[in-house]
C-alpha positions, 0 to 999 in steps of 0.5 A: 500500500502506498504510504503517501507524501506525508509519511514517505518524506515526513522528515523533510516536511513542516510536519509536527505532532499536531499535523494530521497524516492521511493520503489518497495515494499521492506520490511514488509516481513512475519515472519511465525510462524512454525506449524510443524518443531517447534515440531521437534526442541522442542523449545518454538516458531520458526519463519521463516523471509521469505525475499523471499517476497521482490520485486526481491525475496531476502533480497538484496532489503532492502539494495539496495533501500538505496544504490541506493537512496544515489547514486542518492543523489550524482548525480550518474547515473551508478551503478555496482556490483559483484554477485552470483545472488541475488545482480545482480537481485536487482541492475538491478531492482532498476536501471531499475526503476530509469533509471540508467545504471547498470553493473553486473559482475558474475562468469561463470556457478555459477549463478542460472538461475532464478537470471540471467534471472531477471538481463537480463529482467531488462536490465542490462549490464551483464559481465560474467567472467571466475572466482569466485565471489571474482574475480568479486568483485575485478573488480567491486571495480576497476571500481568504483574507476576509474570511476563515478560508484557507487559500490552497493555490501554490502561493501557499508555501505548503503547496511548494513543500509538498511538490518538492518531494517529486525531486526527492523521488527522482534522485531516489530512483536513479541514485543521483540528480540528472544533468538536465530537467525539462519542465512545463511552466504555468503559474511557476509553482512547480519549477520552484518546488523542484528546485527547492527539492533538488537543492535540499537533497544536494545540501543533505548529501543525497546527490552530488550535483544539481540539475540545470533547469529548462522551463518551457511556457506556451508561446501564447502565455509566456510572461517569464520569457517576454518579461511582462504580464500577458493580459489575455493568454491563449494556448491549447495547453490550458494548464499553463494558460496563465499570464501573470504567474504567482511564483514568478520570482522563484521561477526566475531564481530556479532558472538563474541558480541552476544555470538554465533557461525559460523559453517558449514553445508553440502550440504546434510544437506542444501538440507534436510532442504530445502525440509523439509521447503517446505513440512512441512511449505509451504515455498519455498526457494532457497537452500542457505536460508535453511542453517539457518534451517539446522544449527538449525537441526544439533544443535538439533541432537547434543544435544542442548536443545531449550525448553525455546527458541524463535528462528528465522531462516532467509530465505533469498531468494525465491525458484523460484530463482533456479528452476533447483534444485527444480526439480532435488533434490525434490522427484517426486510427479507427474506422467502421467496417462491414460486419464480417471477418474479411473486411476487418482482416483486409484493413488490419492485416495489410 
């Protein structure tokens, strides 16, 4: 039985005797070794940290379990978050498990149906606003400042503390840190959390090196690349469709301290990587998750030499989060045939 983040990494987390310990099975997600894409990249080793195997299908569960545990420790009975989808699903699930009133604020028409369906199923109160994520977060902040409601977005430091455990798992699995880490960047809490985790493990002697971070935003939502807020971010990658990241400064710190970069990839490059990951490695992720691989492929095309590198790409969410895009952008591999053996055989054998 999985122990969960609060038990597995208790000694590295802000947990005391008053912190409730519970789990929905978050953490211990697979680090999948590439069999095919590694040949395209030409690196020594390529791994995909598949966070889509968390209980609600995204990396958000790692931080949410700790944020909710610390909220319970304070006696809080209400939680709130703004979300483009994954945070809402995670908050709603843990809220349901622990009997908390959960309020979700989401931008109208900007949340994938699979994620919204999760929040609805878990019984959260959902407020759909005519604005973007940044507007939703502003409202959530004000609610938590004026009422006894815990804000569980990544500006809550306990979210970052929980999410850093993914970095611990990578080192635990391959017994060292990779030379390069590629990661999607939206609200920028995750890149900040991974850097915190790798640094802590390095300082404690669990690894002898630190990875260079390569963060990738969608071109239509790339404020960290342009250096200015994007008022109306647009991208097929809904999970990273954020114009004013809450963890902006920490993301830049992770980039600079690691000697890495934060760049952008187009929707076309994201879709291509999304399809490649599914058809060549059997990993079905939501579009935003493919930004990490899209960035790696772009760097390879631009002449980067990775032959002596061990690389980890972070895959942040499950493809079932966004089923419409899977059907819409993937090539059709099915068809209708006559109700007889010969017509099916003709297609499938030839």
